[in-house]
LOZALO-428067 format. One line per field, with one value per residue (C-alpha): residue number from 1; residue in three letters; x, y, z. Coordinates in Angstrom, 1 decimal. Layout:
// LOZALO-428067
paro	c(NUM	...)
nutor	c(ala	...)
east	c(X	...)
north	c(Y	...)
up	c(Z	...)
***
This chain:
// LOZALO-428067
paro	c(1	2	3	4	5	6	7	8	9	10	11	12	13	14	15	16	17	18	19	20	21	22	23	24	25	26	27	28	29	30	31	32	33	34	35	36	37	38	39	40	41	42	43	44	45	46	47	48	49	50	51	52	53	54	55	56	57	58	59	60	61	62	63	64	65	66	67	68	69	70	71	72	73	74	75	76	77	78	79	80	81	82	83	84	85	86	87	88	89	90	91	92	93	94	95	96	97	98	99	100	101	102	103	104	105	106	107	108	109	110	111	112	113	114	115	116	117	118	119	120	121	122	123	124	125	126	127	128	129	130	131	132	133	134	135	136	137	138	139	140	141	142	143	144	145	146	147	148	149	150	151	152	153	154	155	156	157	158	159	160	161	162	163	164	165	166	167	168	169	170	171	172	173	174	175	176	177	178	179	180	181	182	183	184	185	186	187	188	189	190	191	192	193	194	195	196	197	198	199	200	201	202	203	204	205	206	207	208	209	210	211	212	213	214	215	216	217	218	219	220	221	222	223	224	225	226	227	228	229	230	231	232	233	234	235	236	237	238	239	240	241	242	243	244	245	246	247	248	249	250	251	252	253	254	255	256	257	258	259	260	261	262	263	264	265	266	267	268	269	270	271	272	273	274	275	276	277	278	279	280	281	282	283	284	285	286	287	288	289	290	291	292	293	294	295	296	297	298	299	300	301	302	303	304	305	306	307	308	309	310	311	312	313	314	315	316	317	318	319	320	321	322	323	324	325	326	327	328	329	330	331	332	333	334	335	336	337	338	339	340	341	342	343	344	345	346	347	348	349	350	351	352	353	354	355	356	357	358	359	360	361	362	363	364	365	366	367	368	369	370	371	372	373	374	375	376	377	378	379	380	381	382	383	384	385	386	387	388	389	390	391	392	393	394	395	396	397	398	399	400	401	402	403	404	405	406	407	408	409	410	411	412	413	414	415	416	417	418	419	420	421	422	423	424	425	426	427	428	429	430	431	432	433	434	435	436	437	438	439	440	441	442	443	444	445	446	447	448	449	450	451	452	453	454	455	456	457	458	459	460	461	462	463	464	465	466	467	468	469	470	471	472	473	474	475	476	477	478	479	480	481	482	483	484	485	486	487)
nutor	c(met	thr	ser	thr	lys	his	ala	gly	leu	pro	ala	ala	gly	ala	ala	glu	ala	gly	ala	glu	ala	gly	ala	val	ala	gly	ala	val	ala	gly	ala	glu	ala	ala	thr	thr	ala	pro	ala	pro	ala	arg	arg	pro	cys	arg	glu	leu	ala	ala	ala	thr	val	gly	ser	val	val	glu	ala	tyr	asp	trp	thr	ile	tyr	gly	ile	leu	ala	pro	tyr	phe	ala	glu	ala	leu	phe	pro	gly	thr	ser	pro	thr	ala	lys	leu	ile	ala	ala	tyr	leu	gly	phe	ala	leu	gly	phe	leu	val	arg	pro	leu	gly	ser	val	leu	ile	gly	arg	leu	thr	asp	thr	arg	gly	arg	arg	tyr	gly	leu	thr	leu	thr	val	gly	leu	ile	ala	ala	gly	ser	leu	phe	leu	ala	val	ile	pro	gly	tyr	ala	ser	ile	gly	leu	ala	ala	pro	leu	leu	val	val	gly	ala	arg	leu	val	gln	gly	leu	ser	val	gly	ala	glu	asn	pro	ser	val	ala	ala	tyr	val	thr	glu	thr	ala	pro	ala	gly	arg	arg	tyr	phe	tyr	ser	ala	val	ser	tyr	gly	gly	val	val	leu	gly	ser	ala	leu	ser	phe	val	val	met	asn	val	leu	leu	gly	val	phe	gly	glu	ser	gly	val	glu	asp	gly	ala	trp	arg	tyr	gly	phe	val	phe	gly	ala	leu	leu	gly	leu	thr	ala	leu	trp	ile	arg	arg	gly	ala	ala	glu	ser	ser	val	phe	thr	ala	ser	ala	gly	arg	ala	val	gln	gly	ala	ala	pro	pro	ala	glu	ala	ala	glu	ala	ala	glu	ala	ala	val	glu	ala	ala	pro	val	val	lys	ala	pro	ser	pro	trp	pro	val	leu	arg	ala	his	leu	gly	arg	leu	ala	val	val	phe	ala	ile	thr	ser	gly	ala	thr	thr	ala	phe	tyr	phe	val	thr	val	asp	phe	pro	ser	tyr	ala	glu	ser	ala	gly	ser	ala	thr	lys	glu	glu	ala	ser	ala	ala	leu	leu	leu	gly	met	val	ala	leu	leu	ala	ala	met	leu	gly	gly	gly	arg	ala	ala	asp	arg	phe	gly	ala	leu	pro	val	leu	arg	leu	gly	phe	ala	gly	leu	ala	leu	gly	thr	val	pro	leu	leu	ala	ala	met	asn	ser	gly	arg	val	pro	val	pro	ala	val	thr	val	val	leu	leu	phe	leu	leu	gly	leu	pro	leu	ala	val	ser	asn	val	phe	ala	gly	gln	leu	phe	pro	pro	ala	val	arg	ala	val	ala	val	gly	leu	pro	thr	ala	ala	ala	ile	ser	leu	phe	gly	gly	thr	phe	pro	met	leu	ala	glu	leu	leu	arg	ser	ala	gly	leu	gly	ala	trp	leu	pro	trp	trp	pro	ala	leu	thr	ala	ala	ala	ala	leu	ala	ala	ser	trp	gly	val	arg	glu	his	pro	gly	arg	glu	gln	pro	val	ser	val	thr	pro	his	ala)
east	c(141.1	141.6	140.5	140.1	141.6	140.0	140.1	137.6	134.8	133.8	131.7	128.3	129.2	130.4	127.1	125.1	127.4	126.9	123.1	123.3	125.6	123.1	120.3	122.1	124.3	121.6	120.9	124.6	124.9	121.9	123.6	126.7	124.7	122.8	126.0	128.7	129.1	128.2	130.8	132.9	132.0	133.8	136.8	139.2	142.1	141.7	141.4	144.7	146.3	145.1	146.7	149.9	150.7	150.6	153.1	155.4	155.1	155.6	158.8	160.2	159.6	160.9	164.1	165.0	165.5	168.2	169.8	169.8	170.8	174.6	173.8	171.3	172.8	175.3	172.6	169.9	171.6	173.9	177.5	181.0	181.6	180.1	179.9	177.9	175.5	175.0	174.3	171.7	170.1	170.0	168.5	165.5	165.3	165.3	162.6	160.3	160.5	159.6	156.3	155.2	153.2	151.5	150.5	149.2	146.8	145.7	145.3	144.4	141.5	140.3	140.6	138.5	135.8	135.7	136.5	139.4	139.4	139.6	142.6	144.4	143.9	145.0	148.2	149.4	148.4	150.5	153.4	153.3	152.9	156.0	158.1	157.0	157.8	161.3	161.8	161.1	162.6	165.1	168.6	170.1	172.0	168.7	166.4	168.7	167.5	164.1	165.5	166.4	163.3	161.1	162.9	162.3	158.6	158.2	159.7	157.4	154.4	155.7	156.4	152.8	151.4	153.8	152.9	149.3	149.8	150.6	147.8	145.3	146.4	146.2	142.6	141.6	143.1	141.8	138.3	138.3	140.4	138.5	137.9	140.7	143.2	143.5	147.1	148.2	146.7	148.5	151.8	151.3	150.4	153.3	155.6	155.0	157.4	160.2	159.4	159.4	162.8	164.3	162.8	164.6	167.9	167.1	166.2	169.4	171.5	169.7	170.4	174.0	174.2	172.6	174.0	177.0	177.8	178.6	175.4	173.3	174.9	174.3	170.5	169.6	168.7	165.5	164.3	164.3	161.7	159.8	159.5	158.2	155.5	154.4	154.3	152.2	149.7	149.3	148.6	146.2	144.2	144.1	143.0	140.2	138.8	138.8	135.6	135.1	135.3	131.8	133.0	133.7	130.3	128.6	130.7	129.7	126.1	126.5	128.1	125.2	122.7	124.5	122.9	119.3	116.7	115.1	112.0	114.1	116.2	114.0	114.1	117.9	118.3	116.1	118.2	121.3	120.1	120.2	123.4	126.8	129.2	131.6	131.0	130.6	132.4	133.2	136.7	139.0	140.9	138.5	138.5	142.3	142.7	140.5	142.9	146.3	147.3	146.8	148.6	151.6	151.6	151.5	154.3	156.5	155.9	156.7	159.8	161.2	160.5	161.7	165.0	165.8	164.8	167.1	169.9	169.9	168.9	170.5	173.4	174.5	177.1	178.8	178.6	180.1	182.9	183.8	183.8	186.1	183.7	183.1	183.4	180.3	179.9	180.0	177.5	175.2	175.2	174.4	171.4	169.8	169.6	168.3	165.5	164.3	164.2	162.3	159.6	159.4	159.0	156.3	154.2	154.7	154.1	150.9	149.5	150.6	148.9	145.6	145.8	147.3	146.9	149.0	150.6	152.6	154.0	154.8	156.4	158.5	160.1	160.8	162.1	164.5	165.7	166.0	167.9	169.8	171.0	174.0	175.3	174.8	176.7	179.4	179.8	179.9	182.6	184.7	184.4	182.3	179.1	179.2	177.8	175.0	173.7	173.5	171.4	169.1	168.4	167.9	165.6	163.7	163.0	162.1	159.6	157.5	156.3	156.2	153.8	151.1	151.7	149.4	146.2	147.0	147.3	144.2	142.1	143.0	140.9	137.3	136.8	135.9	139.5	141.4	143.6	144.6	145.0	147.3	149.1	150.0	152.1	153.5	154.7	156.1	158.0	159.4	160.5	162.1	163.7	164.1	165.0	167.6	169.2	171.9	172.9	173.1	175.2	177.7	177.9	178.7	181.3	183.0	183.2	184.8	181.6	180.5	180.6	177.7	175.4	173.7	172.4	170.0	167.9	168.1	166.7	163.9	162.9	162.8	160.6	158.3	158.1	157.2	154.6	152.9	151.7	149.6	147.1	145.6	144.2	141.6	139.4	136.1	134.3	133.7	136.3	139.5	141.9	141.4	143.5	144.6	144.0	147.7	147.6)
north	c(47.2	47.3	44.2	44.1	41.3	40.2	37.2	35.5	32.9	30.8	32.7	31.3	31.6	35.1	36.1	34.6	36.3	39.6	39.2	38.3	41.2	43.6	42.2	42.9	45.9	48.3	46.7	46.8	50.4	51.1	49.3	51.4	54.6	53.8	53.2	55.4	58.8	59.0	57.3	59.5	59.7	57.5	59.3	57.0	59.5	59.9	56.1	55.7	58.3	56.6	53.3	54.9	57.2	54.3	52.4	55.4	55.5	51.8	51.8	55.0	53.8	50.4	51.6	54.6	52.3	50.3	53.5	55.2	52.2	52.9	56.4	55.5	52.1	53.7	55.6	53.0	49.6	48.2	47.0	48.3	47.3	49.6	46.5	44.6	47.5	47.7	44.0	44.4	47.2	45.1	42.2	44.5	45.0	41.2	40.6	42.9	40.5	37.6	39.0	40.1	36.8	37.2	40.7	39.7	37.2	39.3	42.7	41.1	39.4	42.7	44.1	41.3	41.6	45.3	46.9	47.8	51.4	50.2	48.0	50.8	53.3	50.8	49.8	53.3	54.5	51.7	52.4	56.1	55.4	53.1	55.9	58.5	56.1	55.5	59.2	59.8	56.7	57.8	56.5	53.4	55.7	57.0	54.0	51.0	47.8	49.3	51.4	48.4	46.5	49.5	49.7	46.1	46.5	49.4	47.4	44.4	46.7	48.1	44.6	43.5	46.6	46.3	42.6	43.7	47.0	45.6	42.9	45.5	47.8	44.9	44.2	47.9	48.6	45.4	46.4	50.2	50.8	51.7	49.0	49.0	50.7	48.2	47.2	50.8	51.6	48.6	49.9	53.4	52.2	49.8	52.5	54.1	51.5	52.7	56.3	55.7	53.9	56.7	59.3	57.6	58.2	61.8	62.4	60.8	63.0	66.1	65.2	64.6	67.8	69.9	68.3	66.4	62.8	63.7	65.7	62.8	60.5	63.0	62.9	64.4	60.8	61.3	63.8	60.9	59.1	62.3	62.9	59.3	59.9	63.2	61.4	58.7	61.2	62.7	59.3	58.6	61.8	60.9	57.3	58.4	60.4	57.6	55.6	52.0	49.4	48.7	45.1	44.7	46.0	43.6	40.8	41.9	41.8	38.2	37.3	38.8	37.2	33.9	31.0	32.1	30.8	33.4	33.5	34.7	37.2	40.2	39.4	39.0	42.3	44.1	42.6	43.8	47.4	47.3	45.2	46.6	47.3	44.5	41.4	38.2	36.3	32.6	31.3	32.0	28.7	26.4	28.9	29.2	25.4	25.3	27.7	26.1	26.2	29.9	30.5	28.6	30.8	34.0	32.7	31.7	35.0	37.1	35.0	35.6	39.4	39.8	38.0	40.0	43.3	42.6	41.5	44.6	47.3	46.1	43.7	45.0	47.5	44.9	42.3	44.8	45.7	42.1	41.3	44.2	45.8	49.1	50.6	50.6	54.4	53.9	51.0	52.9	55.9	53.6	52.4	55.9	55.5	51.9	53.2	55.5	52.5	50.5	53.2	53.5	49.8	49.6	52.4	51.0	47.4	48.4	50.0	47.0	44.6	46.5	46.1	42.6	40.9	40.6	37.2	38.2	41.2	39.2	36.3	38.6	40.2	36.9	35.3	38.1	37.8	34.1	34.0	37.3	37.8	35.5	36.4	40.1	40.1	38.0	40.5	43.3	41.5	41.1	44.8	44.3	45.9	49.1	48.9	51.5	49.5	46.4	48.2	49.7	46.3	44.3	46.8	47.4	43.6	43.5	46.4	44.3	41.7	44.3	46.4	43.8	41.6	43.4	43.3	40.0	38.3	40.1	38.9	35.2	35.1	35.9	39.3	37.6	36.3	38.5	40.4	37.4	35.2	37.7	38.7	35.3	33.9	37.4	38.0	34.5	34.9	38.3	37.0	33.9	35.3	39.0	38.9	36.2	37.4	39.8	37.0	34.5	36.9	37.4	33.7	33.0	35.8	34.7	31.2	32.4	31.6	35.1	34.4	32.0	34.6	35.7	32.2	32.6	35.4	33.7	30.5	32.1	34.1	30.8	29.2	32.2	32.0	28.3	29.0	31.5	28.6	27.5	30.1	31.1	34.3	35.1	38.1	38.5	40.8	38.4	35.7	36.1	34.4	30.8	28.0	25.3	21.7	21.1	24.1)
up	c(88.0	91.8	93.7	97.5	99.6	102.8	105.1	107.2	107.1	104.2	101.7	102.7	106.4	105.9	104.3	107.1	109.7	107.9	108.1	111.7	112.5	110.9	113.0	116.3	115.5	116.4	119.7	120.6	119.6	121.8	124.7	124.4	124.1	127.3	129.3	127.8	126.1	122.4	120.3	118.1	114.4	112.0	110.5	108.7	108.9	112.6	113.0	111.1	113.2	116.3	115.2	114.0	116.9	119.3	117.2	117.4	121.2	121.5	119.4	121.0	124.6	123.9	122.1	124.3	127.3	125.5	124.2	127.6	129.6	129.6	131.0	133.8	134.9	137.2	139.0	139.3	139.7	142.4	142.1	141.9	138.2	135.5	133.3	135.9	136.3	132.5	132.3	135.1	133.1	130.0	132.0	132.6	128.8	128.3	130.9	129.0	126.0	128.2	129.3	125.8	125.1	128.5	127.6	124.2	126.0	128.9	127.3	123.9	125.6	126.9	123.4	122.1	124.8	125.7	122.4	120.1	121.4	125.0	124.2	122.3	125.0	127.7	126.0	125.2	128.7	130.3	128.0	128.9	132.6	132.5	130.9	133.4	136.2	134.9	134.6	138.4	140.0	142.7	142.4	144.1	146.5	147.8	148.0	147.6	146.0	145.5	142.6	140.3	141.4	140.4	137.0	136.3	137.4	135.0	132.2	132.9	132.7	129.4	128.1	128.9	127.0	124.1	123.7	123.1	121.2	117.8	117.7	119.0	116.1	113.7	114.7	114.6	111.2	109.8	110.8	110.2	107.1	104.0	101.5	98.8	101.2	104.0	103.3	102.7	106.1	107.5	106.1	107.5	110.9	111.1	109.8	113.1	114.6	112.3	113.0	116.8	116.6	114.6	117.0	119.9	118.3	117.5	121.1	122.2	119.9	121.2	124.8	124.0	122.1	124.8	128.0	126.8	127.8	131.4	131.7	130.4	132.9	135.7	135.2	131.8	130.7	132.6	129.9	127.4	129.4	130.1	126.4	126.0	128.6	126.9	123.6	125.2	126.6	123.2	121.7	124.5	123.6	119.9	120.6	123.0	120.2	117.7	116.8	117.9	115.1	113.7	113.1	116.8	117.8	115.4	116.8	120.3	119.3	118.1	121.4	123.3	121.1	121.2	119.5	120.2	117.8	115.4	117.6	120.5	118.5	119.4	123.1	123.0	121.2	123.7	126.5	124.7	124.9	128.7	128.8	129.9	127.0	128.2	126.0	127.9	125.2	125.5	126.0	123.0	123.4	121.5	118.6	118.7	118.7	115.6	113.9	114.8	111.1	110.9	114.2	112.8	109.7	111.7	113.9	111.0	109.1	112.2	113.0	109.5	109.6	113.2	112.6	109.6	111.4	114.4	112.2	110.0	112.5	115.7	114.9	111.5	112.7	114.9	112.0	109.5	111.9	112.7	109.0	108.3	105.9	107.9	111.3	113.6	113.0	109.2	109.3	111.6	109.2	106.3	108.2	107.9	104.2	104.7	106.9	104.1	101.8	104.4	104.7	100.9	100.5	103.2	101.6	98.1	99.2	100.9	97.8	95.7	98.1	97.8	94.1	93.6	97.0	100.1	99.3	96.2	98.1	101.2	99.2	97.1	100.2	101.9	98.7	98.3	101.9	101.7	98.5	98.7	102.3	102.2	98.7	99.3	102.6	101.1	98.3	100.9	102.8	99.7	98.8	95.7	97.1	99.3	102.8	102.1	99.1	101.3	103.9	101.3	99.6	102.7	104.4	101.2	100.9	104.6	104.1	101.8	104.3	107.1	105.0	104.9	107.9	110.4	108.4	106.7	110.1	111.4	108.6	109.3	112.5	113.6	115.3	118.6	119.1	116.6	119.0	121.0	117.9	116.3	119.5	120.9	117.9	117.2	120.7	121.0	117.7	118.7	122.1	120.7	117.6	118.4	122.0	121.6	118.3	119.9	122.2	119.4	117.3	120.1	120.8	117.1	116.9	120.2	118.8	115.5	113.6	112.8	109.0	109.5	111.1	107.8	107.3	110.3	108.8	105.4	106.8	108.9	105.8	103.8	106.5	106.4	102.6	102.9	105.6	103.3	101.2	104.2	103.2	99.8	98.6	96.0	95.1	96.9	99.3	102.1	101.9	99.9	102.4	103.6	104.9	102.5	103.6	104.6	107.0)
***
């Protein structure tokens, strides 16, 4: 028998909130109809496509910069040393990580006040605009220092938008996915990140095959960014046709109605009809302070998943080569099979979470990473386990928490602060643990301590596993996830 898992207010409070939402939802809908074009009809498949396609664009545009950097650094950055130019290009990549938390707050706040669809279109529009800008920036020889400054500016804009993209998707999928399929929808939407990353490598190989390495360096690298911009415009079109979350409109109605007594409810509803669609919501900080335990859980879970993801997908070829287990080319080829296992685990994990709950799936993945990473890599380094098998196992285990993390985190917070509450700890964790992992790995290897590197993803996975006991899950329509007293 399939049971649905949700998160939110205590059961009595949820019932009261549901009744209140019903009382004002019609007024809010009337307000939107009076000020905007008619909202698109609810179509779950289109809503899922709207969430997923943005994840593809986000991952593609974020990754293609790093892949193309060795080819455009010579044209866009100053200096006489190719190495110095490349380092400067990678500095722009790192700066994008630094502004992610700021984007999660600024754009996430707009998502919480102006609507999920507004936030989704804004993020993908900014990401696409950044790619188009990178495609047409003149070289350093033409405009001097303005060239690298414009590159950094474009990356900062993309960093702001990427910082809000995932939490906006989390809020949207949490509120629009059909009951009984929320975690499967979460898995599919987050799978767009994997597809976008893979697509960037496909485009890079196509460019090299058509133009050759010298041709890509001579300017064909710009086509990689042009493709990202076109992909973003396609996502923008899909998202503009998606329906707004009914949960958001109900929450907006409560914000308009405020704490008015029942006798004033009709007057407040009438005023809402003539109100602008922007919700005059109160500051999110008091609500966030009341949910510090949940913020810590999301931070820990994201840290564990991010560290494992960057270790396996970014650093693994260098680790395998330094350990003498495989060349970088062999390890990179093994990752292709691992990516298939990752997608399979995400889809299967999403279906399992809809049936059995998110926590068992999430904990199984983190327990496997915490207990298996170090022994598995030791066996690989000794030749007892082949490199492809290691990538398949590690990425399969990682796919389990990735499958449920978006909706699971979204359900921990009220709709009025959901995008900001998910985005802030998520972006902070990715910046701290993802953005610094390549540097940490190189520092350990340069100090002759590369053999200790697998302990870092294992320890962060163990911390994520421990943090998962800060929440509990039980069946119920209104309130299956709540914070335990020690959270």
